C-alpha positions, 0 to 999 in steps of 0.5 A: 495098395493102389487106389485112383489118385485122381480122386484122392486130395494130395495131402491124403496120399501120405496116409495111404503111404503110412497105412501101406507100411503097417504090418510089412516086414522089415527090409533085410538090408539097405538095397530092399528097403529103397526099392521098397520105399521107391516102390511105395512112394510110386503107389502115391505119387501124383503122375503127370499129365499133358493136359496138366500144361493147360492150366498153371497148376502143377500139382504133380510128383516132380521127384521122389527122394529118400534120406537114410539116416543109417547110411548117411545118404540121400537118394533122388530121382525124377518123376518127369516124363521122358527122363531116364528113372535114375536113382542118383546117390550122394554120400552126406558124409562126404558132402559134408567133408567137402563143405565143412563150412556148412556144418554149422547147420547140423550143430 
């Protein structure tokens, strides 16, 4: 589902994402799910344009992230122009073991 982003209020983008998700089949694995979710996020992202530098409103998509609660991973990628679209993957279980004093946040 594609739409003209500049005509739609920022919060309405999430309604479009929910509608796009309806009727789609379940991904077969985490790789497919990650690709599908990042593609969906691309469809509802507000792109950066150079004219945004002329005013103080920075209302565009700066980054996209996915939190996978089954694999306990967090994936992050920047959407800034001229930056590589590399997906950074963080293992949340490993991070919690490295910073055990932060576990009180989960209790």
